[in-house]
C-alpha positions in Angstrom: 0.0 0.0 0.0 1.1 3.6 -0.6 2.6 5.1 2.5 1.3 8.5 3.7 3.3 11.4 5.2 2.4 14.5 7.2 4.6 17.5 7.8 3.9 19.8 10.7 5.7 23.2 10.6 6.8 25.4 13.6 8.3 28.8 13.1 9.2 31.1 10.3 8.8 31.3 6.6 12.2 29.6 6.1 10.8 26.6 7.9 7.6 26.7 5.8 9.8 26.7 2.7 11.8 23.7 3.9 8.6 21.9 4.8 7.4 22.3 1.2 10.6 20.7 0.0 10.4 17.9 2.4 6.9 17.2 1.2 8.1 17.4 -2.4 10.7 14.7 -1.7 8.3 12.4 0.0 5.8 12.7 -2.9 8.7 12.2 -5.4 9.4 9.0 -3.6 5.8 7.8 -4.0 4.2 8.9 -0.7 0.8 10.6 -0.5 -0.1 13.4 1.9 -2.1 12.4 5.0 -4.9 14.5 6.4 -3.9 13.9 10.0 -1.4 12.2 12.2 -3.7 9.3 12.7 -3.7 8.6 8.9 0.1 9.1 8.5 2.8 6.5 8.3 5.5 9.1 8.7 5.2 12.4 10.7 7.8 15.1 10.2 8.1 17.9 12.8 10.0 20.8 11.2 11.0 22.8 14.3 11.9 26.3 15.4 14.0 27.4 18.4 13.7 31.2 18.2 11.2 31.7 20.9 10.9 30.3 24.5 8.5 27.5 24.6 9.6 25.9 21.3 11.2 23.1 23.3 8.0 22.6 25.3 5.8 22.6 22.2 8.1 20.0 20.5 8.4 17.6 23.4 4.7 17.9 24.1 3.9 17.0 20.5 6.4 14.1 20.7 4.7 12.9 23.8 1.4 12.7 22.0 3.0 11.0 19.0 4.6 8.4 21.4 1.1 7.4 22.6 0.0 7.2 19.0 3.1 5.2 17.9 2.6 2.7 20.8 -1.1 2.3 19.9 -0.3 1.7 16.3 2.5 -0.8 17.2 0.0 -2.8 19.3 -2.2 -3.2 16.3 0.7 -4.2 14.0 1.1 -0.9 12.3 4.1 1.4 12.3 4.4 5.1 12.8 7.8 6.7 12.0 8.7 10.1 13.5 11.2 12.5 12.0 12.4 15.8 13.6 14.0 18.5 11.4 14.8 22.2 11.6 16.4 24.5 14.0 15.6 22.8 17.3 17.0 19.5 15.8 20.1 21.4 14.8 20.5 22.7 18.3 19.6 19.6 20.4 21.1 17.0 18.1 21.7 13.6 19.8 20.1 14.8 23.1 16.8 14.9 21.3 16.8 11.2 20.8 17.9 10.8 24.5 14.9 12.7 25.6 12.5 11.1 23.1 13.9 7.7 22.1 10.8 7.0 20.0 12.1 9.5 17.4 13.4 7.6 14.4 15.3 10.4 12.4 16.8 13.7 13.4 18.2 16.0 10.7 19.4 19.6 10.8 18.9 22.8 8.8 21.7 22.1 6.3 20.6 18.6 5.1 16.9 18.9 4.2 17.7 17.0 1.0 18.5 13.9 3.0 15.1 13.4 4.6 13.9 10.4 2.6 17.4 8.8 2.5 17.8 9.0 6.3 14.4 7.4 6.8 15.5 4.5 4.6 18.7 4.3 6.6 16.7 4.0 9.8 14.6 1.2 8.3 17.7 -0.7 7.4 19.4 -0.3 10.7 16.5 -0.4 13.0 18.0 2.3 15.2 17.5 6.1 15.4 19.5 8.1 12.8 20.9 11.5 13.6 22.6 13.6 10.9 23.5 17.2 11.6 25.8 19.1 9.3 27.8 22.0 10.6 28.6 24.0 7.4 26.7 24.9 4.3 28.2 24.8 0.8 26.7 27.3 -1.6 26.4 25.0 -4.5 24.8 22.2 -2.6 21.1 21.3 -2.2 22.0 21.1 1.5 22.5 24.8 1.5 19.7 25.8 -0.8 16.8 23.3 -0.7 14.9 25.4 -3.3 16.6 23.1 -5.8 14.6 20.1 -4.5 11.1 18.9 -5.5 8.3 20.9 -3.9 4.7 20.6 -2.9 3.5 24.1 -2.3 1.0 24.8 0.4 -0.6 27.5 -1.8 0.1 26.6 -5.4 -0.1 30.2 -6.6 2.7 31.3 -4.1 6.3 30.3 -4.0 8.9 30.7 -1.2 12.4 31.2 -2.8 15.5 31.1 -0.7 18.1 33.7 -1.8 20.5 33.2 1.1 21.1 31.1 4.2 22.6 32.0 7.5 23.4 35.4 9.0 26.5 37.4 9.9 24.9 40.0 12.2 25.1 38.2 15.5 22.4 40.1 17.3 22.6 39.4 21.0 19.2 37.8 21.3 19.2 35.7 18.2 20.2 32.0 17.8 19.9 32.0 14.0 23.7 32.1 13.3 24.2 29.1 15.6 21.6 26.9 13.9 21.7 28.3 10.3 25.4 29.2 10.0 27.1 32.2 8.4 25.6 34.1 5.6 25.9 32.5 2.2 24.2 33.9 -0.9 22.8 31.8 -3.6 23.8 32.4 -7.2 21.8 35.1 -9.0 21.1 33.0 -12.0 19.8 30.0 -9.9 17.3 32.3 -8.1 15.9 33.8 -11.3 15.7 30.4 -13.0 13.7 29.0 -10.0 11.3 31.9 -10.3 10.9 31.3 -14.0 10.1 27.7 -13.3 7.6 28.6 -10.7 6.0 31.1 -13.0 5.7 28.4 -15.7 3.8 26.4 -13.1 1.3 29.2 -12.7 2.9 30.8 -9.5 2.0 34.5 -9.5 3.3 35.6 -6.1 6.9 35.1 -5.1 8.5 35.7 -1.7 12.3 36.0 -1.5 13.6 34.6 1.8 16.7 35.3 3.8 17.8 36.2 7.3 19.0 39.6 6.0 17.8 39.8 2.4 19.1 43.3 1.7 22.7 42.2 2.2 22.2 39.5 -0.4 25.1 39.1 -2.8 27.7 41.0 -0.9 29.7 37.8 -0.4 29.4 36.9 -4.1 30.7 40.3 -5.3 33.4 40.3 -2.7 34.8 37.1 -4.1 34.5 38.3 -7.7 35.6 41.9 -7.6 38.7 43.2 -9.2 40.7 41.9 -12.1 39.6 40.7 -15.5 36.7 38.2 -15.6 38.1 34.7 -15.9 34.8 33.2 -16.9 32.2 35.7 -18.0 29.4 33.3 -18.2 30.1 32.0 -14.6 30.2 35.6 -13.3 26.9 36.5 -15.0 25.3 33.4 -13.4 26.8 34.2 -10.0 26.2 38.0 -9.8 24.0 39.1 -12.7 24.5 41.3 -15.7 24.2 44.7 -13.9 27.1 43.9 -11.6 29.3 42.2 -14.3 28.9 45.1 -16.7 29.1 47.8 -14.0 31.7 48.9 -11.5 32.5 45.4 -10.3 32.8 46.6 -6.7 31.8 44.7 -3.6 28.2 45.5 -2.9 24.8 43.8 -2.2 22.9 42.6 -5.2 19.4 42.8 -3.7 18.1 45.7 -5.7 19.3 44.0 -9.0 17.6 40.8 -7.9 14.3 42.6 -7.3 14.4 44.0 -10.8 15.2 40.7 -12.4 12.7 38.7 -10.5 10.1 41.4 -10.9 10.6 41.2 -14.7 9.8 37.4 -14.9 6.6 37.0 -17.1 3.6 35.8 -15.1 4.8 37.1 -11.7 2.3 39.6 -10.5 3.6 40.1 -6.9 7.1 40.0 -5.4 7.6 40.1 -1.6 10.6 39.6 0.6 11.5 39.0 4.2 13.3 39.9 6.2 15.6 43.0 5.7 17.8 44.6 8.3 17.4 48.4 8.9 21.1 49.1 8.8 21.3 47.6 5.3 18.2 49.2 3.7 19.8 51.0 0.8 18.5 53.7 -1.6 18.8 51.4 -4.6 16.4 48.9 -2.9 13.9 51.6 -2.2 14.2 52.7 -5.9 13.6 49.2 -7.1 10.6 48.8 -4.9 9.2 52.0 -6.3 10.0 51.4 -10.0 9.2 47.7 -10.5 5.4 47.2 -10.8 5.3 43.7 -9.4 7.3 44.5 -6.2 4.7 45.0 -3.5 4.4 48.2 -1.5 5.1 46.4 1.8 8.2 46.7 3.9 8.8 44.5 7.0 11.5 46.5 8.9 12.3 45.0 12.4 12.7 47.7 15.0 13.3 45.5 18.1 13.5 48.5 20.4 13.2 52.2 20.4 15.9 52.8 23.0 19.4 53.5 21.7 20.9 52.0 24.8 19.0 48.7 24.3 19.7 48.7 20.6 23.4 48.9 21.3 23.1 46.1 23.8 21.3 44.0 21.2 24.1 44.8 18.6 21.6 46.0 16.1 23.9 48.5 14.4 21.5 51.5 14.3 19.9 54.1 16.6 16.2 54.8 16.9 16.8 58.1 15.0 18.6 56.3 12.2 15.8 53.8 12.0 13.2 56.5 11.6 15.4 58.2 8.9 15.4 54.9 6.9 11.7 54.5 7.3 11.0 58.1 6.2 13.2 57.6 3.1 11.2 54.4 2.2 7.9 56.2 2.7 9.0 59.2 0.6 10.3 56.9 -2.1 7.5 54.4 -2.3 3.9 55.5 -2.7 1.3 54.0 -0.4 3.9 51.9 1.5 2.6 49.6 4.3 5.1 48.9 7.1 5.3 46.1 9.6 7.9 45.4 12.2 9.2 43.2 15.1 9.6 44.6 18.7 11.0 42.8 21.7 9.8 43.9 25.2 11.7 43.2 28.4 15.2 42.7 27.0 17.7 42.3 29.9 18.3 45.7 31.6 15.3 47.4 29.8 14.2 50.2 32.1 10.9 52.1 32.1 12.6 55.0 30.4 13.9 52.6 27.7 10.4 51.2 27.2 8.9 54.8 27.0 11.3 55.5 24.1 10.1 52.3 22.4 6.5 53.5 22.8 7.4 56.9 21.3 9.2 55.4 18.3 6.3 53.0 17.7 3.8 55.9 17.8 5.9 58.0 15.4 6.5 55.1 13.0 2.7 54.5 12.6 3.2 50.8 11.9 0.5 49.0 9.9 1.3 45.8 11.8 3.8 44.7 14.5 4.9 41.3 15.8 5.5 41.9 19.5 7.3 39.5 21.8 8.2 39.3 25.5 12.0 38.6 25.5 12.9 35.0 26.2 16.5 33.9 26.7 17.8 31.4 24.2 20.7 29.2 25.3 23.7 29.9 23.1 23.1 33.6 22.7 25.0 36.5 24.2 21.9 37.9 25.9 21.1 34.6 27.7 24.4 35.2 29.7 23.8 38.9 30.2 24.7 40.4 33.6 22.0 43.0 33.1 19.1 42.6 35.5 16.1 40.6 34.2 12.9 42.4 33.6 10.2 40.7 35.8 7.7 38.7 33.7 4.7 40.6 35.0 6.4 43.9 34.2 7.2 42.8 30.7 3.6 41.6 30.2 2.2 44.9 31.3 4.6 46.8 29.0 3.5 44.5 26.2 -0.1 45.5 26.7 0.8 49.2 26.5 2.8 48.6 23.3 0.0 46.7 21.7 -2.4 49.5 22.4 -0.1 51.9 20.5 0.4 49.5 17.6 -3.2 48.6 17.3 -4.3 52.2 17.2 -1.9 52.8 14.3 -3.2 49.7 12.5 -6.8 50.6 13.0 -6.3 54.2 11.8 -4.3 53.0 8.8 -7.1 50.5 7.8 -9.8 53.1 8.4 -8.0 55.5 6.1 -8.6 53.0 3.2 -12.3 52.9 3.5 -13.7 53.7 0.0 -10.5 52.7 -1.7 -10.4 50.0 -4.5 -7.9 47.3 -3.5 -6.4 44.4 -5.6 -6.8 41.3 -3.4 -5.2 37.9 -3.9 -7.8 35.4 -2.8 -6.6 32.8 -0.3 -9.9 31.1 0.2 -12.9 31.1 2.6 -12.7 33.1 5.8 -12.0 30.9 8.9 -14.7 32.5 10.9 -17.3 32.7 8.1 -16.8 30.1 5.3 -19.4 31.9 3.1 -17.1 34.9 2.9 -13.8 35.0 1.0 -10.5 36.3 2.4 -7.3 37.5 0.8 -4.5 40.1 1.0 -3.8 43.4 -0.7 -0.4 44.4 -2.1 0.3 46.0 1.2 -0.3 42.6 2.9 -3.5 43.8 4.6 -6.2 41.2 5.3 -9.5 41.7 3.5 -12.8 39.8 3.9 -15.5 40.1 1.3 -18.6 38.5 -0.1 -19.2 37.2 -3.6 -22.6 36.0 -4.9 -21.7 32.5 -6.1 -24.7 32.5 -8.5 -23.2 35.4 -10.5 -19.4 35.0 -10.0 -17.2 32.0 -9.1 -14.0 33.1 -7.6 -11.3 30.5 -7.0 -8.3 30.5 -4.6 -5.4 32.2 -6.3 -7.5 34.7 -8.2 -6.9 38.4 -8.2 -10.0 40.5 -7.7 -10.9 44.2 -7.1 -12.6 44.9 -3.8 -14.0 48.2 -2.5 -13.2 48.7 1.2 -16.4 49.4 3.1 -15.3 49.2 6.8 -12.2 48.5 8.8 -11.0 47.1 12.1 -7.6 46.7 13.7 -6.6 43.4 12.1 -8.6 43.4 8.9 -10.8 45.3 6.4 -14.2 44.4 5.0 -15.2 45.0 1.4 -17.5 44.4 -1.5 -16.5 42.5 -4.6 -16.3 44.5 -7.8 -14.7 42.4 -10.5 -12.4 39.5 -11.3 -9.0 40.9 -12.4 -7.2 37.6 -13.2 -8.2 34.0 -12.6 -5.6 31.5 -11.1 -3.1 30.1 -13.5 -1.4 27.5 -11.3 -1.5 23.8 -12.0 -0.6 20.9 -9.9 2.5 18.9 -11.0 3.7 15.6 -9.5 7.2 16.0 -8.3 9.8 13.9 -10.0 12.9 12.8 -8.2 16.1 13.8 -9.9 18.3 11.0 -11.2 
């Protein structure tokens, strides 16, 4: 009988991207997707370790799966369990020690090995742990975008442009589990987007830990001297750099222009940039390339210069606001979201008041706010600065959310009466008779369509007139279908 798999994803878009590749490899090997853990022969947990509680969530899930595995074994069936991702990279062999019913553990750099490691486990009958320490730019292990894929939303593609990070922010464990920053070849990225577009993908999101530094390492290695191999350099760094000054610089603006020019791509998004690396040429590309969406996710983290310095963020609050102002002046109708941490070690009430002031001045359309949680292996986890009591951090979080939600609500209300292009994601979770989707600015819109007069499928682009607004979403009325979906489902084929 055909075996069935299920992938559960914890964490960021990079994990979602990797999960789609893991699913692609299983289907290329003849598996079918299961609807639930109870129906699956293999369950893959693709983990995150960025926030506190990730360990608890994983081991709680593994406890539930142990009960299911024991029950299945008693009836003569087998359930195999695989743990992948950042927490697997961090915990390594200790994961199997804590949960000996796990069959395979693989890290962030060897996603391509998932099916092979499962086969190795079946041959040996013992848990298999494979964690790689380094990434190699040309390998599938570094860039799983080259692997087969089963997309969660067939009209949308995640495309990795770099892995790792060189910033070493005091609170962040990403460099430890994802490694140093390595940029993918310019030509490989554009080719992947072209393939996705030929499959009917219309929205592309470029992924990296610091996307706007993309390509600096490539140009640093190629700069100076006469080109030894022009075709190789064109593939590595793109035509604009090869025919230009050939200096060490990021290539992100060039990449936005090239990806945005791929036929069939209607929307280009990216995440996440770093404020210190937001350059004028990136703002210009966002303004000038029609398919690049007017949405900028620009993590603030804190509005206190003292805390920002302790975090090693590389900018001040004033410099952040200057960058944000430049982006808004350069890009019409720009929507801005951010990340903010509350309760970083040593944060005083005065520090937090500065964060509130910056958040109010920035007028964010959306913010992901977090109470600081120490992650073992980071500098901040060993800080000598006094901890902020949890109850104080929670109270500060409530005040911050009030400021952010006011900006979000006012921003949404200002759009009442506007005509928005919405990419339809499907029925609303709260009201299945209503459709939901997102604008170019990544704002959530719910709207009604009369099914007797107009059939609107997931992946369609429609025009909606905004009629009312709340903090987290807008409501609207359907006007017309702009473009039907063009995606088609393909069965992944394993490479020989």
